[in-house]
Structures are given as C-alpha cells and as structure tokens.
KOLZAZA-569761 format. One record per residue: residue number from 1; x, y, z of N, C-alpha, C in turn. Coordinates in steps of 0.02 Angstrom, whole numbers. Example, Ala and Ser with C-alpha at 12.3 -4.5 7.8 and 13.67 -1.06 7.14 Angstrom:
<mitis>
   num     n.px     n.py     n.pz    ca.px    ca.py    ca.pz     c.px     c.py     c.pz
     1      660     -284      390      615     -225      390      660     -165      390
     2      642     -112      354      684      -53      357      645        2      394
</mitis>
This chain:
<mitis>
   num     n.px     n.py     n.pz    ca.px    ca.py    ca.pz     c.px     c.py     c.pz
     1    -5281      943    -1864    -5225      990    -1862    -5182      975    -1801
     2    -5117      967    -1811    -5073      952    -1754    -5072     1008    -1703
     3    -5062      989    -1641    -5059     1039    -1588    -4999     1084    -1597
     4    -5007     1148    -1579    -4951     1195    -1584    -4895     1175    -1536
     5    -4834     1185    -1558    -4777     1170    -1516    -4778     1217    -1456
     6    -4760     1191    -1398    -4760     1232    -1337    -4691     1262    -1323
     7    -4644     1252    -1370    -4576     1274    -1355    -4570     1350    -1350
     8    -4618     1386    -1378    -4617     1458    -1374    -4662     1485    -1318
     9    -4696     1442    -1283    -4740     1465    -1230    -4699     1491    -1172
    10    -4727     1539    -1136    -4691     1571    -1081    -4723     1552    -1014
    11    -4682     1547     -964    -4706     1537     -896    -4725     1605     -867
    12    -4785     1609     -839    -4808     1673     -812    -4787     1682     -739
    13    -4765     1741     -723    -4748     1759     -654    -4777     1828     -640
    14    -4813     1835     -585    -4847     1898     -569    -4815     1931     -509
    15    -4798     1994     -517    -4770     2034     -463    -4824     2080     -436
    16    -4828     2085     -370    -4874     2132     -338    -4838     2196     -320
    17    -4870     2253     -333    -4838     2317     -320    -4890     2369     -302
    18    -4868     2418     -262    -4908     2478     -253    -4910     2516     -319
    19    -4955     2566     -322    -4964     2602     -385    -4928     2668     -392
    20    -4886     2685     -343    -4850     2749     -348    -4797     2744     -403
    21    -4778     2801     -431    -4727     2800     -484    -4662     2764     -463
    22    -4640     2775     -401    -4579     2743     -378    -4589     2667     -371
    23    -4645     2647     -341    -4658     2575     -333    -4661     2540     -401
    24    -4693     2572     -449    -4698     2543     -516    -4630     2542     -551
    25    -4589     2592     -540    -4521     2591     -567    -4484     2530     -540
    26    -4490     2519     -475    -4455     2463     -443    -4481     2396     -470
    27    -4546     2389     -476    -4575     2327     -502    -4555     2315     -575
    28    -4556     2367     -615    -4536     2360     -685    -4461     2345     -691
    29    -4421     2373     -646    -4350     2358     -645    -4339     2283     -633
    30    -4374     2256     -583    -4368     2185     -568    -4394     2143     -627
    31    -4449     2164     -657    -4477     2129     -715    -4426     2125     -772
    32    -4394     2181     -787    -4345     2183     -841    -4287     2136     -827
    33    -4262     2137     -765    -4207     2093     -747    -4226     2020     -750
    34    -4286     2004     -727    -4310     1934     -730    -4316     1909     -801
    35    -4347     1948     -844    -4359     1926     -913    -4293     1923     -952
    36    -4244     1964     -933    -4179     1960     -965    -4141     1898     -943
    37    -4148     1879     -880    -4113     1821     -854    -4147     1756     -873
    38    -4214     1756     -873    -4253     1694     -887    -4293     1704     -951
    39    -4268     1679    -1006    -4300     1690    -1071    -4367     1655    -1077
    40    -4380     1607    -1032    -4444     1571    -1035    -4498     1605     -993
    41    -4482     1662     -965    -4527     1693     -916    -4563     1753     -946
    42    -4627     1757     -932    -4667     1817     -947    -4690     1846     -881
    43    -4668     1907     -866    -4683     1938     -802    -4734     1993     -810
    44    -4785     1992     -768    -4835     2045     -768    -4837     2076     -698
    45    -4865     2136     -694    -4869     2173     -631    -4941     2185     -613
    46    -4960     2166     -553    -5027     2179     -527    -5023     2236     -477
    47    -5056     2291     -491    -5056     2349     -446    -5107     2337     -390
    48    -5083     2344     -329    -5124     2331     -270    -5124     2394     -226
    49    -5182     2421     -213    -5187     2481     -171    -5185     2460      -98
    50    -5139     2488      -61    -5130     2469        9    -5162     2521       55
    51    -5170     2501      118    -5200     2546      167    -5158     2610      174
    52    -5092     2602      172    -5048     2660      177    -5058     2710      121
    53    -5078     2685       61    -5092     2729        4    -5160     2762       10
    54    -5207     2725       39    -5276     2750       42    -5284     2807       93
    55    -5247     2803      148    -5254     2853      201    -5196     2902      196
    56    -5208     2961      169    -5154     3009      157    -5155     3068      205
    57    -5209     3076      242    -5215     3136      284    -5193     3125      356
    58    -5169     3065      371    -5144     3051      438    -5072     3028      433
    59    -5035     3037      487    -4966     3015      488    -4963     2939      492
    60    -4906     2910      472    -4898     2837      476    -4904     2813      548
    61    -4879     2854      594    -4883     2835      665    -4955     2827      687
    62    -4999     2870      661    -5070     2868      681    -5106     2808      653
    63    -5088     2787      592    -5127     2734      559    -5096     2664      567
    64    -5037     2660      597    -5010     2594      610    -4942     2578      580
    65    -4910     2626      548    -4842     2615      526    -4833     2595      454
    66    -4769     2589      434    -4752     2575      365    -4776     2507      341
    67    -4788     2461      387    -4812     2395      368    -4877     2398      329
    68    -4913     2453      335    -4976     2460      299    -4966     2473      225
    69    -4904     2483      203    -4889     2487      132    -4880     2418      102
    70    -4881     2366      145    -4869     2298      121    -4928     2251      132
    71    -4970     2267      180    -5021     2220      204    -5061     2186      148
    72    -5090     2225      104    -5132     2196       51    -5091     2157        0
    73    -5030     2179      -12    -4986     2142      -58    -4969     2074      -28
    74    -4954     2074       37    -4938     2010       70    -4998     1963       71
    75    -5057     1990       79    -5117     1948       76    -5125     1915        7
    76    -5108     1953      -45    -5113     1926     -114    -5060     1872     -126
    77    -5001     1880      -96    -4949     1828     -102    -4972     1764      -67
    78    -4996     1771       -7    -5018     1713       32    -5077     1677       -2
    79    -5120     1716      -35    -5178     1687      -69    -5159     1655     -136
    80    -5097     1666     -158    -5076     1638     -222    -5097     1679     -282
    81    -5120     1740     -271    -5141     1782     -327    -5083     1818     -361
    82    -5028     1827     -324    -4965     1851     -354    -4910     1806     -328
    83    -4856     1802     -366    -4800     1759     -345    -4753     1794     -297
    84    -4748     1860     -304    -4700     1897     -263    -4721     1970     -256
    85    -4698     2002     -203    -4708     2073     -194    -4641     2108     -199
    86    -4640     2166     -230    -4579     2207     -235    -4587     2267     -189
    87    -4541     2274     -142    -4548     2325      -90    -4484     2367      -83
    88    -4493     2428      -59    -4436     2465      -30    -4422     2434       38
    89    -4360     2413       50    -4345     2378      112    -4356     2421      174
    90    -4354     2487      166    -4366     2529      225    -4439     2526      247
    91    -4484     2500      204    -4554     2493      222    -4571     2424      252
    92    -4522     2379      252    -4535     2310      272    -4523     2301      347
    93    -4575     2284      386    -4565     2272      457    -4515     2215      469
    94    -4482     2217      527    -4432     2166      542    -4464     2097      546
    95    -4524     2093      575    -4559     2029      581    -4610     2023      525
    96    -4602     1972      482    -4647     1961      426    -4705     1916      446
    97    -4761     1919      410    -4815     1873      424    -4792     1800      414
    98    -4822     1755      452    -4805     1684      447    -4813     1660      375
    99    -4764     1623      351    -4768     1595      285    -4735     1636      231
   100    -4710     1696      248    -4678     1739      198    -4604     1749      215
   101    -4565     1766      163    -4494     1777      172    -4469     1828      121
   102    -4416     1863      137    -4380     1905       89    -4330     1860       55
   103    -4338     1849      -10    -4296     1801      -46    -4237     1834      -81
   104    -4242     1899      -96    -4187     1933     -129    -4187     2007     -112
   105    -4128     2034     -104    -4120     2107      -94    -4071     2131     -148
   106    -4095     2177     -190    -4055     2200     -246    -4000     2248     -223
   107    -3952     2260     -267    -3898     2307     -252    -3926     2375     -234
   108    -3900     2403     -181    -3927     2464     -152    -3911     2526     -195
   109    -3959     2570     -198    -3948     2637     -227    -3921     2681     -170
   110    -3905     2742     -183    -3880     2789     -133    -3928     2791      -73
   111    -3902     2779      -14    -3943     2774       46    -3960     2841       79
   112    -3925     2893       59    -3931     2956       95    -3998     2992       85
   113    -4014     3036      133    -4068     3083      124    -4040     3144       87
   114    -4086     3181       56    -4064     3240       18    -4107     3300       37
   115    -4076     3358       27    -4107     3423       41    -4129     3453      -26
   116    -4192     3476      -28    -4217     3509      -88    -4245     3577      -68
   117    -4227     3628     -106    -4252     3695      -92    -4250     3737     -156
   118    -4300     3781     -162    -4301     3828     -218    -4262     3892     -201
   119    -4248     3902     -136    -4219     3965     -114    -4150     3960      -83
   120    -4133     3902      -56    -4071     3896      -18    -4029     3839      -46
   121    -3962     3847      -43    -3918     3797      -74    -3893     3744      -26
   122    -3911     3750       38    -3886     3702       87    -3930     3703      150
   123    -3935     3647      182    -3969     3643      247    -3937     3691      297
   124    -3871     3697      292    -3834     3740      339    -3850     3814      330
   125    -3877     3831      271    -3890     3902      257    -3962     3923      268
   126    -4003     3878      295    -4072     3896      308    -4077     3948      363
   127    -4124     3995      358    -4131     4046      409    -4164     4019      472
   128    -4164     4059      523    -4198     4041      585    -4272     4026      572
   129    -4297     3975      606    -4367     3954      602    -4388     3934      530
   130    -4341     3910      492    -4356     3886      424    -4407     3829      428
   131    -4451     3826      378    -4502     3774      374    -4478     3719      327
   132    -4474     3657      354    -4448     3600      316    -4502     3546      313
   133    -4516     3522      254    -4566     3471      244    -4538     3400      249
   134    -4569     3358      290    -4553     3287      293    -4608     3251      331
   135    -4623     3190      310    -4671     3149      346    -4638     3098      391
   136    -4572     3102      398    -4534     3052      435    -4516     3076      505
   137    -4535     3036      555    -4516     3051      624    -4440     3048      633
   138    -4409     3002      597    -4336     2994      600    -4301     3058      577
   139    -4324     3085      520    -4294     3147      494    -4310     3205      541
   140    -4372     3208      563    -4393     3262      607    -4349     3265      670
   141    -4339     3208      702    -4300     3206      764    -4229     3230      752
   142    -4198     3207      698    -4128     3226      685    -4122     3300      665
   143    -4170     3324      627    -4170     3395      609    -4178     3440      670
   144    -4225     3421      714    -4238     3461      774    -4179     3457      823
   145    -4144     3400      824    -4085     3394      866    -4029     3439      840
   146    -4024     3444      774    -3973     3486      742    -3989     3560      749
   147    -4053     3577      737    -4075     3647      741    -4145     3649      772
   148    -4149     3658      838    -4214     3658      871    -4262     3711      845
   149    -4236     3763      812    -4279     3816      787    -4318     3797      724
   150    -4296     3744      690    -4331     3724      629    -4405     3709      643
   151    -4448     3728      597    -4519     3710      600    -4530     3654      550
   152    -4552     3596      574    -4561     3538      532    -4633     3534      508
   153    -4643     3532      442    -4709     3530      412    -4723     3458      391
   154    -4775     3425      419    -4790     3356      400    -4811     3352      326
   155    -4779     3308      289    -4794     3299      218    -4794     3225      203
   156    -4848     3201      170    -4851     3132      147    -4870     3132       73
   157    -4869     3072       43    -4886     3065      -27    -4826     3042      -67
   158    -4837     3028     -132    -4782     3005     -173    -4735     3063     -189
   159    -4679     3047     -221    -4627     3098     -233    -4654     3156     -274
   160    -4692     3142     -327    -4718     3196     -369    -4761     3244     -329
   161    -4806     3217     -287    -4850     3262     -249    -4811     3302     -198
   162    -4759     3273     -169    -4718     3310     -121    -4680     3366     -156
   163    -4655     3352     -216    -4619     3403     -253    -4666     3461     -272
   164    -4728     3445     -287    -4776     3497     -303    -4789     3542     -243
   165    -4793     3510     -184    -4804     3548     -123    -4746     3595     -108
   166    -4685     3572     -123    -4627     3616     -114    -4630     3674     -163
   167    -4649     3659     -226    -4653     3711     -277    -4708     3761     -264
   168    -4761     3740     -228    -4817     3784     -215    -4801     3837     -162
   169    -4744     3830     -130    -4726     3878      -79    -4751     3858      -10
   170    -4736     3898       40    -4756     3884      108    -4704     3845      146
   171    -4654     3818      110    -4599     3782      141    -4534     3809      113
   172    -4483     3810      155    -4417     3832      133    -4378     3774      102
   173    -4394     3714      123    -4356     3656       99    -4395     3592      113
   174    -4369     3538       85    -4398     3472       97    -4342     3421      100
   175    -4352     3368      139    -4303     3314      144    -4335     3251      116
   176    -4301     3219       68    -4324     3157       38    -4266     3108       34
   177    -4281     3046       16    -4229     2996        5    -4199     3005      -65
   178    -4133     3001      -69    -4099     3008     -133    -4121     2954     -182
   179    -4129     2893     -158    -4141     2836     -202    -4203     2846     -246
   180    -4257     2869     -216    -4319     2878     -254    -4311     2929     -310
   181    -4279     2984     -294    -4270     3037     -344    -4225     3013     -401
   182    -4171     2979     -383    -4124     2954     -434    -4159     2904     -479
   183    -4197     2858     -449    -4230     2806     -489    -4282     2835     -537
   184    -4313     2889     -517    -4364     2920     -560    -4335     2973     -607
   185    -4269     2975     -610    -4237     3023     -656    -4243     3095     -634
   186    -4250     3106     -569    -4259     3174     -542    -4198     3195     -501
   187    -4142     3163     -512    -4082     3179     -474    -4060     3251     -481
   188    -4074     3281     -539    -4054     3351     -550    -4090     3400     -504
   189    -4145     3378     -474    -4183     3421     -429    -4154     3422     -358
   190    -4106     3379     -346    -4075     3376     -279    -4029     3436     -269
   191    -4041     3472     -215    -4000     3530     -199    -3936     3509     -163
   192    -3943     3461     -117    -3885     3441      -76    -3895     3370      -50
   193    -3844     3328      -55    -3844     3263      -23    -3822     3272       49
   194    -3862     3246       96    -3847     3256      166    -3803     3200      192
   195    -3747     3216      224    -3702     3164      249    -3736     3122      304
   196    -3718     3059      308    -3748     3016      359    -3726     3037      429
   197    -3672     3077      433    -3652     3104      498    -3702     3154      525
   198    -3743     3183      480    -3793     3232      500    -3863     3200      505
   199    -3883     3166      451    -3948     3132      450    -3937     3059      433
   200    -3945     3016      482    -3935     2944      471    -3997     2915      436
   201    -3987     2874      385    -4044     2848      346    -4088     2799      385
   202    -4145     2786      356    -4190     2734      383    -4160     2665      372
   203    -4178     2619      414    -4157     2549      405    -4179     2524      336
   204    -4133     2499      297    -4149     2472      230    -4158     2524      176
   205    -4147     2588      190    -4159     2640      141    -4115     2630       79
   206    -4147     2637       20    -4111     2630      -43    -4109     2559      -70
   207    -4134     2510      -33    -4132     2440      -54    -4202     2416      -74
   208    -4206     2376     -127    -4268     2346     -150    -4267     2272     -129
   209    -4323     2249     -100    -4328     2180      -80    -4385     2144     -115
   210    -4378     2078     -122    -4430     2037     -153    -4456     1988     -101
   211    -4522     1988      -91    -4554     1946      -40    -4594     1891      -74
   212    -4586     1829      -51    -4622     1772      -79    -4646     1727      -22
   213    -4685     1675      -41    -4705     1624        7    -4645     1580       23
   214    -4639     1559       85    -4585     1515      105    -4589     1446       71
   215    -4650     1425       55    -4660     1358       26    -4662     1360      -51
   216    -4626     1407      -81    -4627     1415     -154    -4555     1415     -181
   217    -4521     1356     -179    -4451     1353     -199    -4440     1369     -273
   218    -4489     1354     -315    -4481     1368     -387    -4475     1443     -400
   219    -4518     1481     -366    -4514     1554     -373    -4449     1580     -343
   220    -4428     1553     -287    -4366     1574     -255    -4307     1568     -304
   221    -4303     1514     -339    -4248     1503     -386    -4246     1557     -440
   222    -4304     1581     -459    -4306     1633     -511    -4273     1698     -488
   223    -4275     1711     -423    -4250     1775     -396    -4179     1771     -368
   224    -4151     1711     -362    -4086     1704     -329    -4032     1748     -360
   225    -4033     1756     -426    -3980     1794     -459    -3982     1869     -442
   226    -4039     1892     -417    -4047     1963     -402    -4016     1982     -335
   227    -4003     1932     -293    -3982     1947     -225    -3910     1974     -223
   228    -3902     2035     -198    -3835     2065     -191    -3810     2050     -121
   229    -3756     2012     -117    -3732     1988      -52    -3713     2045       -5
   230    -3678     2095      -31    -3656     2150       12    -3715     2190       38
   231    -3762     2206       -6    -3821     2243       16    -3861     2201       67
   232    -3867     2137       53    -3904     2093       98    -3875     2092      168
   233    -3808     2089      173    -3775     2089      238    -3788     2155      275
   234    -3783     2210      238    -3794     2276      269    -3866     2282      295
   235    -3914     2263      254    -3984     2268      274    -4000     2220      331
   236    -3970     2160      331    -3980     2113      386    -3955     2144      452
   237    -3897     2176      449    -3869     2207      510    -3913     2263      536
   238    -3936     2305      490    -3980     2361      509    -4046     2335      538
   239    -4073     2283      507    -4137     2256      531    -4129     2219      597
   240    -4070     2189      609    -4057     2158      674    -4055     2212      728
   241    -4027     2269      712    -4026     2327      758    -4097     2348      775
   242    -4137     2357      723    -4207     2378      733    -4246     2326      773
   243    -4237     2263      755    -4274     2209      788    -4257     2203      862
   244    -4194     2212      879    -4174     2207      949    -4201     2265      990
   245    -4207     2323      958    -4236     2381      992    -4312     2374     1000
   246    -4342     2330      959    -4415     2322      957    -4447     2389      942
   247    -4417     2425      895    -4442     2490      876    -4505     2486      834
   248    -4542     2540      831    -4602     2543      790    -4604     2610      754
   249    -4660     2623      721    -4665     2684      681    -4665     2748      722
   250    -4676     2741      787    -4677     2800      830    -4610     2812      864
   251    -4560     2773      844    -4494     2777      874    -4444     2800      821
   252    -4416     2860      827    -4365     2882      779    -4301     2840      786
   253    -4292     2793      740    -4235     2748      740    -4203     2750      671
   254    -4137     2748      670    -4101     2748      606    -4041     2702      612
   255    -4019     2674      556    -3959     2633      556    -3932     2630      485
   256    -3866     2628      480    -3834     2625      415    -3770     2584      420
   257    -3766     2532      378    -3708     2488      377    -3669     2499      313
   258    -3603     2498      319    -3558     2504      262    -3507     2448      264
   259    -3489     2421      206    -3439     2368      202    -3378     2393      164
   260    -3320     2379      193    -3256     2393      161    -3214     2329      166
   261    -3208     2294      109    -3174     2230      110    -3213     2179      150
   262    -3181     2152      202    -3214     2103      245    -3242     2134      309
   263    -3236     2201      314    -3256     2235      375    -3320     2275      364
   264    -3361     2278      416    -3423     2316      415    -3422     2368      471
   265    -3449     2426      455    -3460     2478      505    -3535     2491      508
   266    -3564     2485      567    -3635     2497      576    -3645     2555      625
   267    -3682     2605      602    -3699     2662      645    -3774     2660      659
   268    -3792     2671      722    -3863     2669      741    -3882     2729      783
   269    -3946     2745      783    -3970     2804      819    -4040     2792      846
   270    -4053     2817      905    -4121     2819      934    -4131     2890      960
   271    -4189     2918      947    -4203     2987      969    -4274     2993      994
   272    -4286     3044     1033    -4355     3061     1051    -4385     3098      992
   273    -4452     3095      983    -4483     3128      925    -4468     3202      919
   274    -4457     3236      975    -4442     3308      972    -4368     3323      962
   275    -4327     3270      960    -4256     3278      948    -4215     3301     1007
   276    -4247     3312     1064    -4209     3337     1122    -4160     3285     1149
   277    -4181     3222     1144    -4137     3168     1164    -4117     3128     1103
   278    -4054     3116     1094    -4030     3077     1037    -3967     3039     1058
   279    -3969     2975     1048    -3912     2932     1064    -3889     2898      999
   280    -3825     2903      987    -3797     2877      925    -3729     2844      940
   281    -3717     2788      907    -3653     2754      917    -3640     2709      856
   282    -3581     2678      855    -3566     2633      799    -3522     2576      823
   283    -3524     2522      785    -3481     2464      797    -3448     2445      732
   284    -3393     2410      737    -3358     2385      678    -3339     2312      689
   285    -3339     2273      636    -3322     2203      642    -3321     2168      574
   286    -3310     2104      576    -3308     2064      514    -3379     2055      487
   287    -3385     2053      421    -3451     2047      390    -3487     1983      411
   288    -3450     1933      433    -3482     1870      455    -3522     1881      519
   289    -3508     1937      553    -3543     1953      616    -3597     2006      606
   290    -3622     2012      544    -3668     2068      528    -3728     2070      574
   291    -3761     2014      584    -3821     2013      626    -3803     2024      699
   292    -3751     1991      722    -3728     2000      791    -3711     2073      806
   293    -3679     2106      757    -3662     2177      766    -3724     2220      775
   294    -3776     2206      735    -3838     2244      741    -3869     2234      809
   295    -3870     2172      833    -3898     2157      899    -3858     2190      954
   296    -3791     2187      948    -3749     2215     1001    -3754     2290     1004
   297    -3755     2323      946    -3761     2396      946    -3827     2418      978
   298    -3880     2382      963    -3945     2399      993    -3941     2392     1069
   299    -3910     2338     1094    -3904     2327     1166    -3862     2382     1198
   300    -3809     2404     1163    -3768     2458     1189    -3809     2522     1197
   301    -3848     2538     1145    -3889     2599     1149    -3942     2593     1203
   302    -3972     2534     1209    -4023     2524     1261    -3994     2536     1330
   303    -3933     2514     1341    -3902     2521     1407    -3878     2592     1420
   304    -3877     2634     1368    -3854     2703     1375    -3911     2754     1367
   305    -3972     2732     1379    -4028     2778     1380    -4082     2769     1328
   306    -4069     2727     1278    -4119     2717     1225    -4182     2683     1251
   307    -4174     2641     1301    -4233     2606     1328    -4283     2657     1355
   308    -4259     2707     1390    -4304     2757     1418    -4336     2799     1363
   309    -4297     2816     1313    -4323     2854     1257    -4379     2816     1222
   310    -4367     2752     1207    -4417     2712     1173    -4479     2701     1215
   311    -4469     2694     1280    -4527     2685     1324    -4570     2747     1324
   312    -4540     2805     1322    -4577     2868     1318    -4614     2874     1253
   313    -4582     2853     1198    -4614     2856     1131    -4679     2816     1128
   314    -4681     2760     1165    -4737     2715     1160    -4794     2732     1208
   315    -4784     2783     1249    -4838     2802     1295    -4895     2835     1259
</mitis>
C-alpha cells in the first residue's frame, strides 16, 4: 500500500500558558490567530501551573514578585517542551532569563484600571474610610495618595474569584485592569473607567507578549505577523523606564506611553507603598526615541526624590 501523502499533515506548535481563565483566553486568542495565518500549523496549549498560581495567601511582594507567574513556563520553553509562552506583559520582568526573548507584542487592549462597585457609581463618590479591594501595591499607593482615608483590602486570585469576593460583601469597591474584564466578556460589570491622570497603569498593562528561545528562528517567523509596532514601542518605553529605576515588586511604579502620529508621550510614577510620597512626571518626543525617553524619565524622577523612595521600599 502506498504511503499516505503528507500534504495534509500539520506542523505542531505548543504554547505554554497559565491555567486562569484570562491566561487561557490569551493563549487561545494567539492560537486562533496563528492557525488562521499559517494553514499548515496545528497549535496546542499546554497548561503550566506556576508558583504565583500555587501560592494565593501571600502577597506578590512576599513571595518574590510577578516573575513567579512565568518561571515554570520559561523553564518549559528552555527545555524545549513548549515552543512559546503567552504572557500578560505587565507580568514580565524587565530582565529575562538567558536564552529567552519577547518575539511579539500584540495590539494593546484598553490599558486603564477600572472601578467596580455594587453600591457606588464612582470612585469619587465613595464615603470616608471606604474599603477597596486590590492586590496591587501600585494601585494601593495611588489610591492612598488620592484619599488617605481609604482602607485597602488585599485581594489576590483570578478575575472570577475577585468578583465573587466583591459580591460577597465586606468591600465597597474593587480596582481591576480593564483589559482582563473586556477580554473575558465582563465589560458590562465595569462601573467606571479610571483616567490615567488619577491611576497610572502598570508597565505593559493591556498588552499580550509571546516569549520564545533566542535560538529558535523558525518559531520566531511564525509570530512576526502578530507584532504590533505601536504597542511594541509603547511597551519598550515603559519597560526602559522600569529597568532604569531597577524597580521590583515591592516598589509602586507605573508608566504609560501613548503615540500620536510620530510623537510619543510617556508618563511615569514612583510612590511609597503608603502613598504619602508620590513623584510623577512625563516626557514627550519622537517615537524613534522610545527607549531613550523611558530611560531619561526614570533618571529625572530619580534625581527628584524617587531614589530615596525606592531605597526605602527595599529596606
């Protein structure tokens, strides 16, 4: 019997992902785009439980930071067990493990944080000593700077579990990222989109990144079409800001870049965890200077008091 023709055979590509509903949405989104672009490709998703997922009762600052949402996925990439990892860029440390690279950053979803409440229609309308749920030091610092009377309730877990905690009572409101809610079809639950002038987003918030081995050009080619140039420039600038500050999970740092034509505006912030000290500034320039702008803004903030704030955070 003659051998079957191989013209219908598919090339397998494996994506590594966390198992949360949002992470799986992101991985499946990338899978759909890949299979639509490359008809010869069959993409599968390998769910990998990370340290950040396993330890839910401690803050990220206590267990080592957002990088723990990537560690096991990165180990699987380096071992050749998966071809790529799909991540929320706000979880990706500025310095990657040796041998790995971010090969594509998809077009960004809404970067803003949002206010959710069963009782109040706006953050501005919360009563004195209102209880607000968030697991983010960045959000905590900005909220306390805005209203020192707020009581911040530490909350971790995926979006569904956080929403259940809000519904169970005990909190007046919760702050989450718009992107996750929109992607999961829960945008209708958003009470208010918070302006970046009030709460500056996390570095890379709203952007999905794909991580691969540096020595895997064939896989890189598969993802090239996904790379959104404008989003990539914005995230590069924000990450250059973070990298120059040498910030970590215990340092409330935020940055947000916007592009209008050939010009970029980058706003950055450093605060103390209690929000009492907060330094914020912005720079504008040509998009070709995206990384330089991030570095320069960080140096400006460091020279105006951010160095002392960060030093205190690390004690």
